[in-house]
N, CA, C and O atoms as CSV, one atom per row, in Angstrom:
chain,resi,resn,atom,element,x,y,z
A,1,MET,N,N,9.289,1.321,-0.035
A,1,MET,CA,C,8.614,1.742,1.191
A,1,MET,C,C,8.577,3.273,1.295
A,1,MET,O,O,9.389,3.972,0.689
A,2,THR,N,N,7.668,3.745,2.034
A,2,THR,CA,C,7.378,5.150,2.200
A,2,THR,C,C,8.013,5.714,3.435
A,2,THR,O,O,8.075,5.052,4.471
A,3,LYS,N,N,8.514,7.007,3.328
A,3,LYS,CA,C,9.023,7.680,4.528
A,3,LYS,C,C,7.828,8.059,5.374
A,3,LYS,O,O,6.775,8.439,4.863
A,4,LEU,N,N,8.011,7.947,6.681
A,4,LEU,CA,C,6.940,8.117,7.614
A,4,LEU,C,C,7.096,9.462,8.394
A,4,LEU,O,O,8.188,9.792,8.857
A,5,ASN,N,N,6.009,10.203,8.521
A,5,ASN,CA,C,5.990,11.406,9.360
A,5,ASN,C,C,5.483,11.004,10.742
A,5,ASN,O,O,4.760,10.023,10.913
A,6,ARG,N,N,5.891,11.800,11.707
A,6,ARG,CA,C,5.511,11.475,13.104
A,6,ARG,C,C,4.028,11.387,13.333
A,6,ARG,O,O,3.581,10.569,14.138
A,7,ASP,N,N,3.244,12.205,12.652
A,7,ASP,CA,C,1.808,12.232,12.912
A,7,ASP,C,C,0.949,11.482,11.900
A,7,ASP,O,O,-0.272,11.633,11.886
A,8,ASP,N,N,1.598,10.658,11.039
A,8,ASP,CA,C,0.873,9.847,10.132
A,8,ASP,C,C,0.017,8.776,10.842
A,8,ASP,O,O,0.487,8.073,11.736
A,9,GLU,N,N,-1.248,8.678,10.412
A,9,GLU,CA,C,-2.090,7.577,10.910
A,9,GLU,C,C,-1.811,6.376,10.039
A,9,GLU,O,O,-1.882,6.460,8.813
A,10,LEU,N,N,-1.500,5.273,10.655
A,10,LEU,CA,C,-1.176,4.052,9.956
A,10,LEU,C,C,-2.365,3.090,9.962
A,10,LEU,O,O,-2.992,2.860,10.996
A,11,LEU,N,N,-2.657,2.539,8.793
A,11,LEU,CA,C,-3.751,1.577,8.658
A,11,LEU,C,C,-3.233,0.182,8.407
A,11,LEU,O,O,-2.206,0.010,7.751
A,12,THR,N,N,-3.906,-0.785,8.902
A,12,THR,CA,C,-3.560,-2.183,8.587
A,12,THR,C,C,-4.079,-2.489,7.158
A,12,THR,O,O,-4.889,-1.753,6.594
A,13,VAL,N,N,-3.582,-3.581,6.621
A,13,VAL,CA,C,-4.052,-4.005,5.309
A,13,VAL,C,C,-5.557,-4.322,5.381
A,13,VAL,O,O,-6.285,-4.046,4.428
A,14,LYS,N,N,-6.009,-4.871,6.451
A,14,LYS,CA,C,-7.412,-5.161,6.627
A,14,LYS,C,C,-8.246,-3.892,6.589
A,14,LYS,O,O,-9.297,-3.846,5.949
A,15,GLU,N,N,-7.767,-2.853,7.285
A,15,GLU,CA,C,-8.475,-1.556,7.299
A,15,GLU,C,C,-8.526,-0.941,5.917
A,15,GLU,O,O,-9.553,-0.398,5.513
A,16,VAL,N,N,-7.403,-1.024,5.175
A,16,VAL,CA,C,-7.375,-0.530,3.840
A,16,VAL,C,C,-8.387,-1.273,2.966
A,16,VAL,O,O,-9.052,-0.660,2.132
A,17,GLY,N,N,-8.505,-2.580,3.152
A,17,GLY,CA,C,-9.470,-3.393,2.403
A,17,GLY,C,C,-10.920,-2.938,2.725
A,17,GLY,O,O,-11.766,-2.878,1.833
A,18,GLU,N,N,-11.183,-2.628,3.977
A,18,GLU,CA,C,-12.524,-2.181,4.339
A,18,GLU,C,C,-12.851,-0.834,3.677
A,18,GLU,O,O,-13.986,-0.597,3.263
A,19,ILE,N,N,-11.840,0.043,3.584
A,19,ILE,CA,C,-12.042,1.352,2.985
A,19,ILE,C,C,-12.209,1.227,1.482
A,19,ILE,O,O,-13.097,1.856,0.906
A,20,THR,N,N,-11.373,0.426,0.837
A,20,THR,CA,C,-11.332,0.374,-0.647
A,20,THR,C,C,-12.167,-0.738,-1.252
A,20,THR,O,O,-12.425,-0.739,-2.455
A,21,LYS,N,N,-12.599,-1.705,-0.408
A,21,LYS,CA,C,-13.345,-2.849,-0.884
A,21,LYS,C,C,-12.445,-3.729,-1.843
A,21,LYS,O,O,-12.937,-4.353,-2.783
A,22,ILE,N,N,-11.139,-3.740,-1.555
A,22,ILE,CA,C,-10.201,-4.574,-2.289
A,22,ILE,C,C,-9.740,-5.671,-1.399
A,22,ILE,O,O,-9.495,-5.446,-0.214
A,23,SER,N,N,-9.610,-6.883,-1.942
A,23,SER,CA,C,-9.226,-8.054,-1.131
A,23,SER,C,C,-7.791,-7.855,-0.604
A,23,SER,O,O,-6.992,-7.123,-1.188
A,24,LYS,N,N,-7.491,-8.544,0.540
A,24,LYS,CA,C,-6.169,-8.484,1.111
A,24,LYS,C,C,-5.108,-8.999,0.164
A,24,LYS,O,O,-4.016,-8.435,0.110
A,25,THR,N,N,-5.387,-10.032,-0.571
A,25,THR,CA,C,-4.433,-10.578,-1.550
A,25,THR,C,C,-4.040,-9.522,-2.602
A,25,THR,O,O,-2.866,-9.303,-2.904
A,26,THR,N,N,-5.080,-8.892,-3.134
A,26,THR,CA,C,-4.833,-7.855,-4.142
A,26,THR,C,C,-4.090,-6.644,-3.548
A,26,THR,O,O,-3.222,-6.052,-4.190
A,27,LEU,N,N,-4.446,-6.306,-2.343
A,27,LEU,CA,C,-3.758,-5.178,-1.675
A,27,LEU,C,C,-2.275,-5.486,-1.462
A,27,LEU,O,O,-1.426,-4.632,-1.718
A,28,TYR,N,N,-1.956,-6.689,-0.998
A,28,TYR,CA,C,-0.568,-7.054,-0.812
A,28,TYR,C,C,0.169,-7.011,-2.148
A,28,TYR,O,O,1.336,-6.621,-2.189
A,29,GLN,N,N,-0.489,-7.405,-3.243
A,29,GLN,CA,C,0.160,-7.313,-4.542
A,29,GLN,C,C,0.412,-5.856,-4.968
A,29,GLN,O,O,1.480,-5.528,-5.484
A,30,LEU,N,N,-0.578,-5.000,-4.746
A,30,LEU,CA,C,-0.450,-3.569,-5.073
A,30,LEU,C,C,0.672,-2.923,-4.232
A,30,LEU,O,O,1.421,-2.077,-4.722
A,31,ILE,N,N,0.767,-3.335,-2.978
A,31,ILE,CA,C,1.828,-2.861,-2.087
A,31,ILE,C,C,3.207,-3.327,-2.652
A,31,ILE,O,O,4.142,-2.538,-2.788
A,32,GLU,N,N,3.280,-4.593,-2.959
A,32,GLU,CA,C,4.528,-5.168,-3.525
A,32,GLU,C,C,4.943,-4.477,-4.815
A,32,GLU,O,O,6.129,-4.250,-5.058
A,33,ASP,N,N,3.929,-4.138,-5.660
A,33,ASP,CA,C,4.202,-3.452,-6.927
A,33,ASP,C,C,4.515,-1.971,-6.767
A,33,ASP,O,O,4.897,-1.310,-7.733
A,34,GLY,N,N,4.354,-1.433,-5.531
A,34,GLY,CA,C,4.621,-0.044,-5.256
A,34,GLY,C,C,3.470,0.892,-5.615
A,34,GLY,O,O,3.654,2.109,-5.615
A,35,LYS,N,N,2.288,0.357,-5.919
A,35,LYS,CA,C,1.154,1.174,-6.296
A,35,LYS,C,C,0.446,1.730,-5.105
A,35,LYS,O,O,-0.255,2.735,-5.226
A,36,ILE,N,N,0.599,1.113,-3.945
A,36,ILE,CA,C,0.074,1.606,-2.689
A,36,ILE,C,C,1.275,1.804,-1.767
A,36,ILE,O,O,1.986,0.847,-1.460
A,37,PRO,N,N,1.503,3.031,-1.328
A,37,PRO,CA,C,2.634,3.304,-0.435
A,37,PRO,C,C,2.459,2.560,0.919
A,37,PRO,O,O,1.341,2.445,1.422
A,38,SER,N,N,3.554,2.067,1.489
A,38,SER,CA,C,3.471,1.365,2.720
A,38,SER,C,C,4.753,1.468,3.507
A,38,SER,O,O,5.779,1.895,2.977
A,39,VAL,N,N,4.706,1.084,4.759
A,39,VAL,CA,C,5.887,1.005,5.608
A,39,VAL,C,C,5.878,-0.357,6.232
A,39,VAL,O,O,4.822,-0.882,6.585
A,40,ARG,N,N,7.037,-0.930,6.371
A,40,ARG,CA,C,7.205,-2.274,6.995
A,40,ARG,C,C,7.741,-2.035,8.406
A,40,ARG,O,O,8.755,-1.365,8.603
A,41,LEU,N,N,7.040,-2.595,9.366
A,41,LEU,CA,C,7.429,-2.541,10.758
A,41,LEU,C,C,7.877,-3.940,11.183
A,41,LEU,O,O,7.049,-4.798,11.485
A,42,GLY,N,N,9.152,-4.154,11.202
A,42,GLY,CA,C,9.630,-5.516,11.491
A,42,GLY,C,C,9.599,-6.324,10.206
A,42,GLY,O,O,9.534,-5.776,9.106
A,43,ARG,N,N,9.647,-7.640,10.371
A,43,ARG,CA,C,9.716,-8.555,9.209
A,43,ARG,C,C,8.366,-8.739,8.552
A,43,ARG,O,O,8.293,-8.917,7.337
A,44,LYS,N,N,7.275,-8.700,9.344
A,44,LYS,CA,C,5.999,-9.104,8.761
A,44,LYS,C,C,4.948,-7.957,8.777
A,44,LYS,O,O,4.067,-7.934,7.918
A,45,LEU,N,N,5.026,-7.045,9.704
A,45,LEU,CA,C,3.980,-6.025,9.832
A,45,LEU,C,C,4.102,-4.992,8.727
A,45,LEU,O,O,5.148,-4.363,8.566
A,46,VAL,N,N,3.000,-4.815,7.946
A,46,VAL,CA,C,2.953,-3.825,6.880
A,46,VAL,C,C,1.821,-2.850,7.273
A,46,VAL,O,O,0.729,-3.274,7.651
A,47,ARG,N,N,2.098,-1.574,7.178
A,47,ARG,CA,C,1.094,-0.560,7.438
A,47,ARG,C,C,1.084,0.446,6.300
A,47,ARG,O,O,2.093,0.675,5.632
A,48,VAL,N,N,-0.090,1.042,6.098
A,48,VAL,CA,C,-0.247,2.022,5.014
A,48,VAL,C,C,-0.609,3.353,5.643
A,48,VAL,O,O,-1.613,3.474,6.344
A,49,PRO,N,N,0.242,4.369,5.376
A,49,PRO,CA,C,-0.100,5.707,5.880
A,49,PRO,C,C,-1.415,6.182,5.234
A,49,PRO,O,O,-1.535,6.164,4.009
A,50,LYS,N,N,-2.393,6.602,6.036
A,50,LYS,CA,C,-3.709,6.960,5.536
A,50,LYS,C,C,-3.656,8.073,4.497
A,50,LYS,O,O,-4.331,8.002,3.469
A,51,GLU,N,N,-2.859,9.094,4.763
A,51,GLU,CA,C,-2.799,10.229,3.851
A,51,GLU,C,C,-2.178,9.769,2.496
A,51,GLU,O,O,-2.644,10.172,1.430
A,52,LYS,N,N,-1.161,8.951,2.557
A,52,LYS,CA,C,-0.544,8.450,1.339
A,52,LYS,C,C,-1.494,7.562,0.544
A,52,LYS,O,O,-1.477,7.567,-0.687
A,53,LEU,N,N,-2.322,6.800,1.254
A,53,LEU,CA,C,-3.322,5.961,0.577
A,53,LEU,C,C,-4.257,6.809,-0.244
A,53,LEU,O,O,-4.508,6.532,-1.416
A,54,TYR,N,N,-4.781,7.872,0.399
A,54,TYR,CA,C,-5.726,8.753,-0.306
A,54,TYR,C,C,-5.043,9.500,-1.468
A,54,TYR,O,O,-5.677,9.753,-2.493
A,55,GLU,N,N,-3.783,9.846,-1.316
A,55,GLU,CA,C,-3.057,10.463,-2.428
A,55,GLU,C,C,-2.911,9.485,-3.593
A,55,GLU,O,O,-3.050,9.868,-4.754
A,56,ALA,N,N,-2.630,8.230,-3.277
A,56,ALA,CA,C,-2.495,7.192,-4.292
A,56,ALA,C,C,-3.825,6.973,-5.025
A,56,ALA,O,O,-3.866,6.858,-6.250
A,57,LEU,N,N,-4.913,6.918,-4.241
A,57,LEU,CA,C,-6.246,6.761,-4.835
A,57,LEU,C,C,-6.655,7.933,-5.689
A,57,LEU,O,O,-7.271,7.762,-6.741
A,58,ASP,N,N,-6.308,9.143,-5.232
A,58,ASP,CA,C,-6.607,10.344,-6.044
A,58,ASP,C,C,-5.866,10.262,-7.384
A,58,ASP,O,O,-6.408,10.631,-8.426
A,59,GLY,N,N,-4.603,9.766,-7.342
A,59,GLY,CA,C,-3.855,9.662,-8.587
A,59,GLY,C,C,-4.468,8.630,-9.526
A,59,GLY,O,O,-4.480,8.853,-10.737
A,60,VAL,N,N,-4.968,7.535,-9.028
A,60,VAL,CA,C,-5.610,6.521,-9.865
A,60,VAL,C,C,-6.895,7.077,-10.452
A,60,VAL,O,O,-7.175,6.884,-11.635
A,61,LEU,N,N,-7.676,7.766,-9.634
A,61,LEU,CA,C,-8.975,8.302,-10.117
A,61,LEU,C,C,-8.777,9.431,-11.121
A,61,LEU,O,O,-9.615,9.616,-12.003
A,62,SER,N,N,-7.685,10.193,-11.008
A,62,SER,CA,C,-7.458,11.301,-11.918
A,62,SER,C,C,-6.651,10.877,-13.156
A,62,SER,O,O,-6.368,11.682,-14.044
A,63,GLY,N,N,-6.286,9.561,-13.183
A,63,GLY,CA,C,-5.614,9.035,-14.385
A,63,GLY,C,C,-4.122,9.223,-14.386
A,63,GLY,O,O,-3.503,9.086,-15.441
A,64,GLU,N,N,-3.500,9.535,-13.248
A,64,GLU,CA,C,-2.034,9.729,-13.194
A,64,GLU,C,C,-1.355,8.417,-13.149
A,64,GLU,O,O,-0.126,8.359,-13.101
């Protein structure tokens, strides 16, 4: 899980799917594998910090 800053905008998995055009099932697998940074709020709520998502996507696109 990712450390959260006070002003981070948090996205739901559905919102991340709308941005990336990746299915929720695949997103949950990428989150579980640590390829997409996330924070867990309680037992079931998973959120993705928007800035960390874009950093992760930049890394994938640049081949890191």
